Structure formats: structure tokens, C-alpha cells
C-alpha positions in Angstrom: -43.5 20.6 -28.1 -40.8 22.6 -26.5 -39.5 26.4 -27.7 -36.2 25.3 -29.6 -34.5 28.5 -27.9 -35.2 27.6 -24.1 -32.5 27.9 -22.3 -30.5 24.8 -21.4 -30.3 23.6 -17.5 -27.1 23.9 -16.2 -25.6 20.5 -15.5 -25.6 19.3 -12.4 -22.0 18.8 -10.4 -20.2 15.9 -10.1 -20.6 14.7 -6.5 -17.7 13.9 -4.4 -17.1 10.3 -3.5 -18.1 9.5 0.2 -14.4 8.2 0.6 -13.4 11.6 0.1 -15.5 13.6 2.2 -15.1 11.3 5.3 -12.1 12.6 7.4 -10.4 11.0 10.0 -8.6 12.3 13.3 -5.6 13.1 11.1 -7.3 15.8 9.9 -6.9 14.1 5.8 -9.7 13.0 3.9 -10.2 9.0 4.2 -8.7 8.0 1.1 -5.8 10.3 1.4 -4.8 9.4 4.8 -5.2 6.2 3.8 -3.1 6.5 0.7 -0.3 8.1 2.3 0.0 5.2 4.7 0.7 2.8 2.2 4.1 4.1 1.7 6.5 1.1 3.4 6.9 1.1 6.9 7.4 4.6 7.9 4.0 6.1 6.4 2.6 3.1 8.1 3.6 3.3 11.5 2.9 7.2 11.2 -0.6 7.2 10.4 -1.3 3.9 12.6 -0.2 5.8 15.8 -1.9 9.0 14.4 -5.5 7.6 13.2 -7.5 5.9 16.0 -10.8 5.5 14.4 -11.1 5.0 10.6 -10.6 1.4 10.1 -9.8 2.0 6.4 -6.8 4.3 7.2 -5.8 2.0 10.4 -6.0 -1.5 7.9 -3.6 0.1 5.0 -1.3 1.8 7.9 -1.1 -2.1 9.3 -0.7 -3.2 5.6 2.1 -1.1 4.8 3.9 -2.1 8.0 3.5 -6.0 7.8 4.6 -5.2 3.6 7.8 -2.6 4.5 8.7 -5.2 7.3 9.0 -7.6 4.6 11.4 -5.4 2.9 13.7 -5.0 5.0 13.7 -8.5 5.9 14.6 -9.5 2.6 16.8 -6.7 2.1 18.9 -8.1 5.5 18.9 -11.6 3.9 19.7 -10.6 0.3 22.8 -8.2 1.5 23.9 -11.1 3.9 23.5 -13.6 0.6 25.2 -11.7 -1.6 28.1 -11.1 0.6 28.8 -14.9 1.4 28.1 -15.7 -1.9 29.8 -13.4 -4.0 33.2 -13.8 -3.1 33.3 -16.9 -3.4 36.7 -17.9 -5.6 35.3 -19.5 -9.3 31.5 -19.4 -8.5 31.1 -16.3 -7.4 30.3 -14.8 -10.0 27.4 -16.7 -11.0 26.2 -16.2 -7.3 26.1 -12.5 -7.9 24.5 -12.6 -11.1 21.7 -15.0 -9.9 21.5 -13.1 -7.0 21.2 -9.6 -8.6 18.6 -11.3 -11.0 16.6 -11.9 -8.0 16.7 -8.1 -6.4 15.3 -7.0 -9.8 12.4 -9.3 -10.2 12.0 -8.6 -5.8 11.8 -5.0 -6.1 10.3 -4.3 -9.2 7.2 -6.9 -7.6 7.5 -5.0 -4.5 7.5 -1.0 -6.3 4.0 -2.8 -8.0 2.1 -3.9 -5.1 3.0 -0.6 -3.7 1.7 1.5 -6.6 -1.9 -0.6 -6.6 -1.8 -0.6 -3.0 -1.8 3.6 -3.4 -4.1 3.6 -6.0 -6.7 0.9 -4.6 -6.4 3.0 -1.5 -7.0 6.4 -2.6 -9.9 5.4 -5.1 -11.3 4.0 -1.6 -11.4 0.8 -2.3 -10.0 -1.7 1.0 -7.5 -4.4 -1.3 -5.6 -6.9 0.6 -1.7 -7.6 -0.6 -2.1 -11.8 -1.1 -0.7 -13.3 1.8 -0.2 -9.4 4.0 -3.8 -8.3 4.0 -5.7 -11.1 5.6 -2.5 -10.6 8.6 -3.1 -7.1 8.3 -7.3 -7.4 8.9 -7.0 -9.4 11.7 -4.4 -7.0 13.7 -7.1 -4.2 12.8 -10.3 -5.6 13.3 -9.6 -8.5 15.3 -10.0 -12.1 15.0 -13.2 -13.2 13.3 -15.1 -16.2 13.8 -14.7 -18.5 11.3 
């Protein structure tokens, strides 16, 4: 039987996750670089240019470029529609209200997707944004045989 006064062995420190231990050509841990690459358009362009070898970071950078581009295209189209439709006499206020509702839903959805993507990248999970992820995967990995 063990002596009740024996010292308890020290607990082992938690290990560092594998995704945080690797560093790419940017010098940052892979998960940090991928999370920063998720900043729409600008972060994606910067990390896609800087990171030459790490496919995980390049995937998130390409996904960010496509997502940011879609965000810009939506903003331009929304502004054109708002400028034209909101200034129609009598009915303009209805179009303005409808377009602001569309803008609010789009913006909220885009920010939620952006936050989810950053969390997934930081935790080391390769997550595809619906419709955009497969396109980014093809751009980074090349076309796959079906």
C-alpha cells in the first residue's frame, strides 16, 4: 500500500497542438497565419503572396480573396440598385426599405461567416465556406480527378 504522505507527482504540461507548432514561410504559426489570412480580400492577398508552401494558409487566403471579392461585388451592385430604385417618386421609400433589409441580412451573414472561418482556421480545421470553399480548394490544390 502506498504511503499517504508521498508527494503527488507533478502533472505533465499540456502539449501544443500540431497546427500551432508548424511555421510557414511567413514565420508565423500556421494557424495564426491562416486566421489572419481570413481577413476578407486584403488579408487573403497578403498571405497568398507571402506564403508559398503551406497549403493550409494558402487555402484560407484564396477563400478570403474570393469571399472578399464577392463582398465587393455585392456592395457595388447594391449601391447601384439603391441609387436607381430609392429615388423613384412615390415607390422609392419601399425600395429603399427593402434594399436596406437585404443589406442588413447580407452584412450580418457575411460577418458571421467571417468569424466562423477565423475560428476554424485558428483551431486548425480546414473549413469550406459554402460555394466558395470548393473553388478555393481547386485554385490552391489544383483540379482533382472525379
